C-alpha positions as CSV (number, residue, x, y, z in Angstrom):
1,X,13.5,15.6,23.0
2,X,13.4,17.4,19.9
3,X,10.3,19.0,18.9
4,X,9.6,17.3,15.5
5,X,6.6,16.4,13.5
6,X,5.7,13.8,10.3
7,X,3.6,13.6,8.0
8,X,2.9,10.8,5.2
9,X,2.0,12.3,2.0
10,X,0.9,10.0,-1.3
11,X,2.8,11.3,-4.0
12,X,2.1,10.6,-8.1
13,X,4.6,9.9,-10.5
14,X,3.6,10.5,-14.2
15,X,6.5,9.1,-15.7
16,X,5.7,5.5,-13.7
17,X,2.1,6.4,-13.7
18,X,2.1,5.0,-10.2
19,X,1.4,6.7,-6.7
20,X,3.7,6.1,-3.8
21,X,3.9,6.9,-0.2
22,X,6.4,9.4,1.2
23,X,7.2,10.2,4.8
24,X,8.4,13.4,5.9
25,X,10.0,14.5,9.2
26,X,9.5,18.5,9.5
27,X,11.6,19.6,12.4
28,X,11.5,23.2,13.7
29,X,10.1,23.9,10.0
30,X,8.6,27.9,9.9
31,X,5.1,28.5,9.8
32,X,5.0,29.6,6.2
33,X,6.8,27.1,4.8
34,X,5.9,25.3,1.4
35,X,6.4,22.0,1.4
36,X,5.6,21.4,-2.2
37,X,8.3,22.3,-4.2
38,X,10.3,19.8,-1.4
39,X,7.8,17.4,-2.0
40,X,8.1,17.8,-6.1
41,X,11.9,16.7,-5.3
42,X,10.9,13.0,-4.3
43,X,9.0,12.6,-7.5
44,X,11.8,14.2,-9.4
45,X,14.5,12.4,-8.0
46,X,13.1,8.8,-6.9
47,X,14.5,5.8,-9.5
48,X,12.0,5.7,-12.1
49,X,13.8,2.3,-13.8
50,X,14.0,0.6,-10.0
51,X,10.3,1.3,-9.6
52,X,9.1,0.0,-12.7
53,X,11.3,-3.2,-12.7
54,X,10.0,-3.9,-9.1
55,X,6.5,-3.7,-10.5
56,X,7.5,-6.1,-13.5
57,X,8.8,-8.4,-11.2
58,X,6.1,-8.1,-8.1
59,X,3.5,-8.4,-11.2
60,X,5.6,-11.8,-12.9
61,X,5.5,-13.4,-9.4
62,X,1.8,-12.8,-9.2
63,X,1.8,-10.2,-6.5
64,X,0.0,-6.7,-6.7
65,X,0.9,-4.4,-9.4
66,X,0.2,-1.6,-7.0
67,X,2.7,-1.1,-5.2
68,X,6.4,-3.0,-5.4
69,X,8.5,-4.7,-2.9
70,X,11.0,-2.9,-0.8
């Protein structure tokens, strides 16, 4: 079995004004690897419109505003 590890990061999107969690699987990463640009890419490329729409629908249904449904 491959030697891989995973980490869960809590990221913040200033466009959506929301925090979200991202699971990252790291496989054979050098010790000096800088994960910051990789995580910034998640924030930049996530679907802001879909996130905000899910927030709105969940609020209308009476759910929590913190996290949209998957």
